[in-house]
C-alpha positions in Angstrom: 6.5 -81.2 7.6 4.3 -78.7 9.4 4.1 -75.8 11.6 4.9 -75.7 15.4 5.0 -73.1 17.6 7.2 -72.9 20.9 8.5 -71.7 23.9 11.0 -73.1 25.1 14.1 -71.8 23.1 16.0 -75.1 24.5 14.4 -77.0 21.7 15.7 -74.3 19.2 18.9 -74.5 17.2 19.9 -71.9 14.5 17.2 -68.9 15.1 16.9 -66.9 12.2 15.3 -63.3 13.1 13.0 -62.4 10.6 9.5 -61.0 10.6 7.5 -63.7 8.5 3.7 -63.1 9.6 1.4 -63.1 12.5 -0.8 -65.8 14.0 -4.5 -65.5 15.4 -5.4 -67.4 19.1 -8.0 -69.0 20.1 -9.3 -65.6 22.1 -8.7 -63.9 18.9 -5.4 -62.1 19.8 -2.8 -62.0 17.3 0.9 -62.2 17.8 4.3 -61.7 15.5 6.2 -64.8 13.7 9.9 -63.4 14.6 12.0 -66.1 12.7 12.3 -69.7 11.8 15.0 -72.3 13.4 15.6 -75.8 13.5 14.2 -77.5 16.0 15.5 -80.6 17.8 13.5 -83.9 18.4 15.8 -85.8 20.9 19.0 -85.6 19.9 18.1 -85.3 16.7 17.3 -81.4 14.5 14.9 -81.5 12.1 16.1 -78.2 9.8 13.5 -78.9 6.7 10.5 -78.4 7.8 8.4 -78.4 5.0 8.2 -80.9 1.7 7.1 -79.1 -1.9 5.4 -81.9 -3.6 5.1 -81.7 -7.5 3.3 -84.0 -9.6 2.7 -83.9 -13.7 -0.8 -84.5 -14.4 0.4 -86.7 -17.5 1.8 -89.2 -16.2 1.6 -88.4 -12.3 5.5 -88.6 -12.2 6.4 -86.9 -8.9 9.1 -84.8 -7.2 9.4 -84.0 -3.6 11.3 -80.6 -2.4 12.3 -80.1 0.9 12.0 -76.7 2.2 13.5 -75.3 5.6 10.5 -72.1 5.3 7.9 -71.4 3.1 9.8 -68.3 1.6 11.9 -70.2 -0.3 9.5 -72.0 -2.1 9.3 -69.2 -5.1 13.4 -70.0 -5.8 12.9 -74.1 -5.7 9.8 -73.7 -8.2 12.1 -71.1 -10.4 15.3 -73.7 -10.9 12.7 -76.6 -11.2 10.9 -74.9 -14.5 14.4 -74.2 -16.0 15.8 -77.9 -15.2 13.0 -79.9 -16.4 12.6 -77.4 -19.6 16.0 -77.6 -20.5 16.7 -81.1 -19.2 13.4 -82.5 -20.7 13.1 -80.4 -23.6 9.8 -79.5 -22.8 7.1 -76.7 -22.4 5.2 -76.0 -19.1 2.3 -74.5 -19.9 0.3 -74.5 -17.3 0.7 -74.8 -12.8 -2.1 -75.2 -10.5 -1.7 -75.0 -6.9 -3.7 -73.7 -3.9 -4.1 -70.2 -2.4 -1.1 -70.1 -0.5 1.2 -67.3 0.1 4.3 -69.1 -1.2 2.7 -69.7 -4.4 0.7 -66.0 -4.9 2.9 -63.9 -4.9 4.6 -61.0 -6.8 7.9 -62.6 -7.5 5.8 -66.0 -8.5 3.2 -63.8 -10.9 6.0 -61.3 -12.5 8.2 -64.9 -13.5 4.7 -66.6 -14.7 3.9 -63.6 -17.1 7.0 -63.1 -17.9 8.0 -66.8 -19.5 4.2 -67.6 -20.5 3.0 -70.1 -17.6 -0.6 -70.1 -16.9 -1.4 -69.7 -13.2 -4.2 -71.8 -12.4 -5.4 -71.4 -8.7 -8.4 -73.6 -7.0 -11.1 -72.0 -5.3 -10.6 -71.7 -1.2 -11.2 -74.2 1.2 -11.6 -76.9 -2.1 -8.9 -79.0 -1.9 -10.5 -81.4 -4.4 -10.1 -79.4 -7.2 -6.1 -80.2 -6.8 -7.0 -83.7 -5.5 -4.0 -86.0 -7.3 -1.4 -83.5 -5.4 -3.3 -83.8 -2.2 -3.7 -87.2 -2.2 -0.1 -87.9 -3.3 0.8 -85.5 -0.1 -1.3 -87.9 2.5 0.2 -91.0 0.7 3.8 -89.9 1.1 3.1 -88.7 4.8 1.5 -92.5 5.8 4.3 -94.4 3.8 7.4 -92.1 5.6 5.8 -92.6 9.1 4.9 -96.5 8.5 8.9 -96.7 7.2 10.2 -94.9 10.4 8.6 -97.0 12.7 9.2 -100.5 11.3 13.0 -99.6 10.8 13.2 -97.9 14.0 14.8 -94.9 12.5 15.1 -91.4 14.3 12.2 -89.1 13.6 14.4 -86.6 12.5 15.2 -88.7 8.9 11.3 -87.9 8.3 12.7 -85.9 4.7 14.8 -89.1 3.6 11.8 -91.5 4.5 9.6 -89.1 2.0 12.3 -89.4 -0.5 13.0 -93.1 -0.7 10.5 -96.2 -0.8 13.8 -98.5 -0.1 14.2 -97.2 3.7 15.8 -98.9 6.8 17.7 -101.8 5.8 20.8 -102.4 7.9 23.9 -101.7 5.9 27.8 -101.7 7.6 29.9 -98.2 6.0 33.4 -98.5 6.3 34.5 -96.9 9.8 37.0 -94.2 8.5 38.2 -92.8 12.1 41.9 -91.7 12.2 42.3 -93.1 15.2 41.4 -96.4 14.6 43.3 -99.1 16.1 44.1 -102.6 14.6 41.6 -105.1 16.2 39.2 -102.3 16.5 35.9 -102.4 14.3 36.5 -101.3 10.6 32.5 -100.6 9.9 29.8 -98.8 11.9 25.9 -100.2 12.0 23.8 -97.9 9.7 20.5 -97.5 8.1 20.1 -96.7 4.3 18.1 -93.9 4.2 18.1 -92.7 0.6 20.4 -91.8 -2.0 22.5 -89.3 -2.1 21.6 -86.0 -4.4 24.5 -84.9 -6.4 27.1 -87.8 -5.9 26.9 -91.8 -6.9 26.5 -93.0 -3.8 24.0 -94.1 -1.1 22.9 -91.5 2.1 23.5 -93.7 5.1 22.4 -92.6 8.9 25.9 -93.6 10.8 24.1 -95.2 14.1 28.1 -94.0 15.8 28.3 -90.9 14.5 24.5 -90.0 14.5 24.8 -88.2 11.3 24.2 -88.9 7.4 26.5 -88.7 4.7 27.2 -90.6 1.4 28.7 -93.3 0.9 
């Protein structure tokens, strides 16, 4: 859930060529960031690199959204606001963010003005003005790290670790291989990593297939 630059293309999968921004090096030289990709850790692929943490200032209820790239933020925020206002029949009047370009841009400014939401931005380099979310970010990362280490789960499951607190319990999903013999094990060993987002089921990491799937 942080930015990484690497020159070893063998560590990358699904490269998307797209100029996003520039980066400044220690010698004051600049380089262009020409795309983004899925990053390999061991045999796992990290496709979700960022977390967007949303906290209700009154109840402190927290939502976490996972993003492949920061330029997806406007779409995710607009969809979230619509779901909350329709699903809960509540009006969002004010949103507070830092000054990241994923929050401060033409798309978001135009959207806020159109639906009447006040966008409050923190002063640069003053993270304490958005202390509730900053503290929640740190808590989520620390809890996810602890659960991953304790459960000995692969690091590419970091998003599932952030998404749920009940993480790492062993489970035994049904082995649904088509060529399963009569005397072969009918269940695989898996790790519970969360709840299926759009189904009535659980997200299980299958150690045999090395895949996360709902069951």
